MARZAVEX-516056 format. One record per residue (C-alpha): residue number from 0; residue in three letters; chain; x, y negated, z. Coordinates in Angstrom, 3 decimals. Example, Ala and Ser with C-alpha at 12.3 -4.5 7.8 and 13.67 -1.06 7.14 Angstrom:
seq, type, mol, x, y, z
0, ALA, A, 12.300, 4.500, 7.800
1, SER, A, 13.670, 1.060, 7.140
//
This chain:
seq, type, mol, x, y, z
0, UNK, A, 66.711, -93.994, 63.666
1, UNK, A, 70.302, -93.870, 64.947
2, UNK, A, 72.128, -93.780, 61.607
3, UNK, A, 69.814, -96.430, 60.162
4, UNK, A, 70.496, -98.669, 63.151
5, UNK, A, 74.261, -98.193, 62.754
6, UNK, A, 74.017, -99.093, 59.074
7, UNK, A, 72.051, -102.218, 59.970
8, UNK, A, 74.647, -103.272, 62.555
9, UNK, A, 77.421, -102.809, 60.009
10, UNK, A, 75.655, -105.201, 57.647
11, UNK, A, 76.127, -107.991, 60.179
12, UNK, A, 79.559, -107.000, 61.473
13, UNK, A, 82.790, -105.365, 60.420
14, UNK, A, 81.931, -102.861, 57.723
15, UNK, A, 84.950, -100.749, 58.673
16, UNK, A, 84.335, -100.669, 62.388
17, UNK, A, 84.347, -97.317, 64.158
18, UNK, A, 83.376, -98.765, 67.486
19, UNK, A, 79.628, -99.102, 67.130
20, UNK, A, 78.101, -97.911, 70.374
21, UNK, A, 74.438, -97.212, 70.918
22, UNK, A, 73.047, -96.251, 74.295
23, UNK, A, 72.723, -92.511, 74.690
24, UNK, A, 70.429, -90.575, 76.953
25, UNK, A, 71.387, -89.604, 80.487
26, UNK, A, 71.554, -85.956, 79.422
27, UNK, A, 73.965, -86.752, 76.579
28, UNK, A, 76.345, -88.629, 78.871
29, UNK, A, 76.186, -85.759, 81.327
30, UNK, A, 76.578, -82.914, 78.801
31, UNK, A, 78.447, -84.647, 75.960
32, UNK, A, 77.488, -85.679, 72.434
33, UNK, A, 78.853, -86.410, 68.967
34, UNK, A, 79.233, -90.049, 67.945
35, UNK, A, 77.467, -90.341, 64.575
36, UNK, A, 79.452, -93.445, 63.581
37, UNK, A, 82.863, -91.809, 64.062
38, UNK, A, 82.132, -88.070, 64.079
39, UNK, A, 84.033, -87.938, 67.368
40, UNK, A, 83.008, -85.434, 70.039
41, UNK, A, 82.489, -87.298, 73.323
42, UNK, A, 82.785, -85.139, 76.413
43, UNK, A, 80.241, -85.473, 79.167
44, UNK, A, 80.537, -85.962, 82.918
45, UNK, A, 80.044, -82.262, 83.704
46, UNK, A, 82.912, -81.104, 81.495
47, UNK, A, 85.247, -83.863, 82.683
48, UNK, A, 84.635, -83.081, 86.353
49, UNK, A, 85.167, -79.376, 85.657
50, UNK, A, 88.515, -80.049, 83.962
51, UNK, A, 89.651, -82.387, 86.743
52, UNK, A, 88.832, -79.729, 89.336
53, UNK, A, 90.583, -76.989, 87.401
54, UNK, A, 93.701, -78.833, 86.250
55, UNK, A, 94.240, -81.285, 89.094
56, UNK, A, 92.579, -79.894, 92.235
57, UNK, A, 94.997, -81.964, 94.321
58, UNK, A, 97.076, -84.986, 93.344
59, UNK, A, 100.243, -83.170, 94.441
60, UNK, A, 99.865, -81.020, 91.341
61, UNK, A, 100.602, -84.065, 89.156
62, UNK, A, 104.370, -83.672, 88.949
63, UNK, A, 105.883, -83.804, 85.458
64, UNK, A, 105.614, -86.725, 83.070
65, UNK, A, 103.353, -84.628, 80.850
66, UNK, A, 101.099, -83.957, 83.855
67, UNK, A, 100.978, -87.692, 84.541
68, UNK, A, 99.990, -88.471, 80.979
69, UNK, A, 97.386, -85.685, 80.795
70, UNK, A, 95.865, -86.767, 84.095
71, UNK, A, 95.816, -90.444, 83.084
72, UNK, A, 93.973, -89.685, 79.850
73, UNK, A, 91.516, -87.355, 81.571
74, UNK, A, 90.749, -89.611, 84.510
75, UNK, A, 90.469, -92.636, 82.220
76, UNK, A, 87.867, -90.691, 80.221
77, UNK, A, 86.074, -89.856, 83.481
78, UNK, A, 86.059, -93.522, 84.540
79, UNK, A, 84.509, -94.588, 81.233
80, UNK, A, 81.703, -92.029, 81.443
81, UNK, A, 81.029, -92.645, 85.127
82, UNK, A, 80.888, -96.402, 84.503
83, UNK, A, 78.120, -95.905, 81.931
84, UNK, A, 76.231, -93.389, 84.075
85, UNK, A, 75.999, -95.849, 86.963
86, UNK, A, 73.343, -97.654, 84.911
87, UNK, A, 71.035, -94.618, 85.081
88, UNK, A, 68.655, -94.035, 87.990
89, UNK, A, 69.173, -90.296, 87.630
90, UNK, A, 72.895, -90.657, 88.311
91, UNK, A, 72.339, -93.000, 91.245
92, UNK, A, 70.014, -90.365, 92.709
93, UNK, A, 72.570, -87.627, 92.041
94, UNK, A, 75.252, -89.560, 93.931
95, UNK, A, 72.829, -90.375, 96.769
96, UNK, A, 71.921, -86.700, 97.134
97, UNK, A, 75.502, -85.937, 98.175
98, UNK, A, 74.962, -87.652, 101.525
99, UNK, A, 71.626, -85.936, 102.252
100, UNK, A, 71.481, -83.033, 104.702
101, UNK, A, 69.515, -80.525, 102.657
102, UNK, A, 68.939, -78.446, 105.789
103, UNK, A, 66.952, -81.307, 107.306
104, UNK, A, 63.372, -81.197, 105.889
105, UNK, A, 62.638, -84.760, 106.994
106, UNK, A, 65.770, -86.116, 105.303
107, UNK, A, 64.872, -84.258, 102.122
108, UNK, A, 61.331, -85.615, 102.118
109, UNK, A, 62.595, -89.156, 102.676
110, UNK, A, 65.009, -88.743, 99.776
111, UNK, A, 62.261, -87.407, 97.492
112, UNK, A, 60.005, -90.324, 98.361
113, UNK, A, 62.714, -92.972, 97.992
114, UNK, A, 64.027, -91.579, 94.693
115, UNK, A, 60.720, -90.436, 93.255
116, UNK, A, 61.944, -86.884, 92.650
117, UNK, A, 60.567, -83.433, 93.426
118, UNK, A, 61.996, -80.075, 94.482
119, UNK, A, 62.669, -79.101, 90.890
120, UNK, A, 64.667, -82.288, 90.322
121, UNK, A, 66.719, -81.654, 93.469
122, UNK, A, 67.390, -78.064, 92.407
123, UNK, A, 68.639, -79.318, 89.025
124, UNK, A, 70.874, -81.897, 90.708
125, UNK, A, 72.377, -79.233, 92.959
126, UNK, A, 73.611, -77.425, 89.847
127, UNK, A, 75.850, -80.408, 89.014
128, UNK, A, 79.261, -80.642, 90.662
129, UNK, A, 79.976, -84.119, 92.014
130, UNK, A, 83.496, -84.716, 93.377
131, UNK, A, 83.718, -85.788, 97.003
132, UNK, A, 84.409, -89.492, 97.499
133, UNK, A, 87.776, -88.789, 99.132
134, UNK, A, 88.804, -86.759, 96.061
135, UNK, A, 87.923, -89.640, 93.742
136, UNK, A, 89.857, -92.006, 96.016
137, UNK, A, 92.879, -89.713, 95.706
138, UNK, A, 92.470, -89.643, 91.928
139, UNK, A, 92.229, -93.434, 91.785
140, UNK, A, 95.321, -93.675, 93.960
141, UNK, A, 97.262, -91.307, 91.682
142, UNK, A, 96.000, -93.197, 88.611
143, UNK, A, 97.249, -96.489, 90.072
144, UNK, A, 100.550, -94.890, 91.094
145, UNK, A, 101.131, -93.572, 87.575
146, UNK, A, 100.340, -96.955, 86.058
147, UNK, A, 102.843, -98.640, 88.400
148, UNK, A, 105.407, -95.914, 87.724
149, UNK, A, 105.010, -96.295, 83.976
150, UNK, A, 105.559, -100.051, 84.191
151, UNK, A, 108.750, -99.495, 86.217
152, UNK, A, 109.961, -96.852, 83.779
153, UNK, A, 109.273, -99.032, 80.742
154, UNK, A, 112.891, -100.049, 80.249
155, UNK, A, 114.116, -96.461, 80.251
156, UNK, A, 111.415, -95.418, 77.816
157, UNK, A, 112.534, -98.145, 75.388
158, UNK, A, 115.973, -96.588, 75.522
159, UNK, A, 114.494, -93.261, 74.457
160, UNK, A, 114.876, -91.638, 77.849
161, UNK, A, 111.359, -90.184, 77.699
162, UNK, A, 110.131, -87.428, 75.417
163, UNK, A, 106.456, -88.163, 76.181
164, UNK, A, 104.600, -90.645, 73.982
165, UNK, A, 102.281, -92.843, 76.062
166, UNK, A, 101.000, -94.985, 73.178
167, UNK, A, 97.589, -93.315, 73.139
168, UNK, A, 96.990, -93.831, 76.876
169, UNK, A, 94.893, -96.841, 77.862
170, UNK, A, 94.645, -97.548, 81.578
171, UNK, A, 91.126, -98.625, 82.452
172, UNK, A, 92.134, -101.557, 84.655
173, UNK, A, 88.872, -103.432, 84.081
174, UNK, A, 86.843, -100.405, 85.176
175, UNK, A, 88.968, -100.083, 88.312
176, UNK, A, 88.406, -103.755, 89.047
177, UNK, A, 84.661, -103.417, 88.509
178, UNK, A, 84.588, -100.822, 91.295
179, UNK, A, 87.013, -102.732, 93.506
180, UNK, A, 86.424, -102.909, 97.237
181, UNK, A, 87.339, -106.096, 99.054
182, UNK, A, 89.433, -106.440, 102.176
183, UNK, A, 86.491, -107.414, 104.392
184, UNK, A, 84.763, -104.145, 103.482
185, UNK, A, 87.885, -102.158, 104.401
186, UNK, A, 88.120, -103.934, 107.762
187, UNK, A, 84.428, -103.378, 108.510
188, UNK, A, 84.918, -99.711, 107.645
189, UNK, A, 87.829, -99.539, 110.106
190, UNK, A, 85.505, -100.920, 112.795
191, UNK, A, 82.784, -98.355, 112.045
192, UNK, A, 85.142, -95.383, 111.667
193, UNK, A, 86.979, -96.222, 114.883
194, UNK, A, 83.723, -95.935, 116.835
195, UNK, A, 83.068, -92.478, 115.345
196, UNK, A, 86.548, -90.973, 115.156
197, UNK, A, 88.284, -92.217, 118.314
198, UNK, A, 91.448, -90.881, 116.702
199, UNK, A, 93.929, -93.284, 115.154
200, UNK, A, 95.769, -90.647, 113.133
201, UNK, A, 92.600, -89.614, 111.313
202, UNK, A, 91.564, -93.249, 110.963
203, UNK, A, 94.928, -94.175, 109.445
204, UNK, A, 94.716, -91.254, 107.006
205, UNK, A, 91.220, -92.250, 105.831
206, UNK, A, 92.092, -95.933, 105.530
207, UNK, A, 95.363, -95.219, 103.740
208, UNK, A, 93.486, -93.151, 101.144
209, UNK, A, 90.963, -95.964, 100.647
210, UNK, A, 93.588, -98.707, 100.282
211, UNK, A, 95.714, -96.735, 97.848
212, UNK, A, 92.672, -96.266, 95.623
213, UNK, A, 92.184, -100.038, 95.512
214, UNK, A, 93.899, -101.954, 92.723
215, UNK, A, 93.863, -105.281, 94.562
216, UNK, A, 94.720, -104.148, 98.105
217, UNK, A, 97.423, -101.521, 97.556
218, UNK, A, 100.191, -103.962, 98.484
219, UNK, A, 98.518, -104.565, 101.854
220, UNK, A, 98.701, -100.909, 102.902
221, UNK, A, 101.504, -101.335, 105.445
222, UNK, A, 99.933, -104.539, 106.770
223, UNK, A, 96.566, -102.902, 107.425
224, UNK, A, 98.127, -99.747, 108.892
225, UNK, A, 100.340, -101.833, 111.216
226, UNK, A, 97.232, -103.727, 112.307
227, UNK, A, 95.477, -100.463, 113.202
228, UNK, A, 98.472, -99.100, 115.093
229, UNK, A, 99.246, -102.314, 116.989
230, UNK, A, 95.682, -103.331, 117.879
231, UNK, A, 93.369, -102.027, 120.585
232, UNK, A, 90.412, -101.521, 118.264
233, UNK, A, 88.176, -100.417, 121.138
234, UNK, A, 88.204, -103.976, 122.504
235, UNK, A, 86.851, -105.428, 119.259
236, UNK, A, 83.127, -105.985, 119.705
237, UNK, A, 81.771, -106.462, 116.181
238, UNK, A, 82.587, -106.574, 112.471
239, UNK, A, 83.189, -110.320, 112.393
240, UNK, A, 85.693, -110.001, 115.233
241, UNK, A, 87.759, -107.332, 113.481
242, UNK, A, 88.067, -109.564, 110.420
243, UNK, A, 89.196, -112.495, 112.588
244, UNK, A, 91.632, -110.243, 114.466
245, UNK, A, 93.154, -108.921, 111.272
246, UNK, A, 93.704, -112.350, 109.732
247, UNK, A, 95.310, -113.622, 112.943
248, UNK, A, 97.589, -110.577, 112.944
249, UNK, A, 98.376, -110.926, 109.218
250, UNK, A, 99.221, -114.633, 109.508
251, UNK, A, 101.620, -113.933, 112.371
252, UNK, A, 103.251, -111.130, 110.350
253, UNK, A, 103.459, -113.417, 107.316
254, UNK, A, 105.336, -116.046, 109.295
255, UNK, A, 107.664, -113.466, 110.845
256, UNK, A, 108.470, -111.690, 107.571
257, UNK, A, 109.010, -114.976, 105.708
258, UNK, A, 111.530, -116.060, 108.327
259, UNK, A, 113.236, -112.661, 108.161
260, UNK, A, 113.378, -112.716, 104.344
261, UNK, A, 114.912, -116.191, 104.277
262, UNK, A, 117.485, -115.235, 106.908
263, UNK, A, 118.393, -111.848, 105.410
264, UNK, A, 118.909, -113.199, 101.894
265, UNK, A, 120.543, -116.422, 103.178
266, UNK, A, 118.123, -118.572, 101.190
267, UNK, A, 117.688, -122.324, 101.090
268, UNK, A, 115.034, -122.674, 103.811
269, UNK, A, 113.096, -125.681, 102.529
270, UNK, A, 113.112, -124.530, 98.904
271, UNK, A, 112.214, -120.971, 99.924
272, UNK, A, 109.221, -122.141, 101.986
273, UNK, A, 107.976, -124.290, 99.110
274, UNK, A, 108.395, -121.420, 96.653
275, UNK, A, 106.576, -118.956, 98.918
276, UNK, A, 103.677, -121.312, 99.642
277, UNK, A, 103.282, -122.173, 95.953
278, UNK, A, 103.389, -118.481, 94.997
279, UNK, A, 100.840, -117.548, 97.671
280, UNK, A, 98.528, -120.273, 96.388
281, UNK, A, 98.865, -119.036, 92.777
282, UNK, A, 98.610, -115.407, 93.847
283, UNK, A, 101.864, -114.295, 92.223
284, UNK, A, 105.607, -115.020, 92.208
285, UNK, A, 107.334, -116.233, 89.058
286, UNK, A, 110.978, -116.129, 87.979
287, UNK, A, 110.451, -118.770, 85.295
288, UNK, A, 111.459, -122.396, 85.741
289, UNK, A, 113.916, -123.790, 88.262
290, UNK, A, 111.982, -123.153, 91.508
291, UNK, A, 113.498, -119.715, 92.093
292, UNK, A, 117.004, -120.971, 91.305
293, UNK, A, 116.662, -123.616, 94.025
294, UNK, A, 115.787, -120.905, 96.540
295, UNK, A, 119.033, -118.975, 96.030
296, UNK, A, 122.117, -119.550, 98.183
297, UNK, A, 124.753, -121.753, 96.579
298, UNK, A, 126.377, -119.646, 93.906
299, UNK, A, 127.673, -120.390, 90.434
300, UNK, A, 125.497, -119.023, 87.599
301, UNK, A, 128.769, -117.694, 86.192
302, UNK, A, 129.311, -115.540, 89.247
303, UNK, A, 128.782, -111.845, 88.283
304, UNK, A, 126.612, -111.429, 91.407
305, UNK, A, 124.301, -114.318, 90.505
306, UNK, A, 121.810, -112.458, 88.281
307, UNK, A, 121.722, -109.458, 90.610
308, UNK, A, 121.028, -111.731, 93.575
309, UNK, A, 118.315, -113.584, 91.657
310, UNK, A, 116.545, -110.356, 90.695
311, UNK, A, 116.768, -108.994, 94.246
312, UNK, A, 115.284, -112.170, 95.706
313, UNK, A, 112.579, -112.331, 93.036
314, UNK, A, 111.433, -108.739, 93.630
315, UNK, A, 111.349, -109.278, 97.389
316, UNK, A, 109.401, -112.509, 96.943
317, UNK, A, 106.948, -110.830, 94.568
318, UNK, A, 106.366, -107.986, 97.048
319, UNK, A, 105.905, -110.504, 99.883
320, UNK, A, 103.320, -112.486, 97.905
321, UNK, A, 101.390, -109.351, 96.887
322, UNK, A, 101.285, -108.295, 100.523
323, UNK, A, 100.183, -111.594, 102.047
324, UNK, A, 98.208, -113.444, 99.377
325, UNK, A, 94.739, -114.266, 100.593
326, UNK, A, 95.494, -114.077, 104.328
327, UNK, A, 95.907, -117.847, 104.770
328, UNK, A, 98.089, -119.413, 107.447
329, UNK, A, 101.488, -121.077, 107.113
330, UNK, A, 105.102, -120.010, 107.130
//
């Protein structure tokens, strides 16, 4: 029925499309399949995980630009397959099995009952390699780092400085966002991990890995780490309190860093405060319009230092806004 269904879809759509997608079976997404519409071989989860483990066992092995491109393509492919598999009960069970102590008969029986599986199903699941969560967090972090690096290197690449063609690499930003973790979750995790670890170095390492894997919270890494290091977490009684404590800390840091930025760059105080507050409200800083110009110290646009100063201030403002947007408070 598959080819007939594709033909029927083409009748009501673009006759030349090669992007007709029909739902495949769980086994096909795990083992791979051939797309009838395009003739393209689509690799499955098992093969992708195997290649990730073999080629990039640690993110430190991603060194050259070719490595960065190869990893980006491979991990993007992994993200696409994993995103589809999350719709299958079998995959949800496979992921859940990773946290089950298979040496504990009671835990195994509870898992079998909750997931409606038997010993044979569990044995089959054990044959499938599932990367540890911390490994995937490291991969996501590296993926985000490469994306940021590529955007920074864009100007050089236009000048022909790179021998690697990135045109066929598509960064799966939407998939990263769909799996995004919010700041409250990170803070609640800090509260829970602190009770178990009682070791700030280990806590910082775990939290740093989690934040760097997050597309929306990466800029807050130093803010969250400073909060951990400067706060007596043992005195915080519950999850709600750690969230309140963090936002109080972040708002104080926001006010301090804004004052320091204005002083260091010798900015127009009133204009700078307006620009920062407006940017925080929008969620991003902009160099368009006249608002940024009003922030700068008095300097003729003809001055050779003017454009350099403007770019320096803009980049610092953009970094400030990324770090503090969403924390509330005033400056």
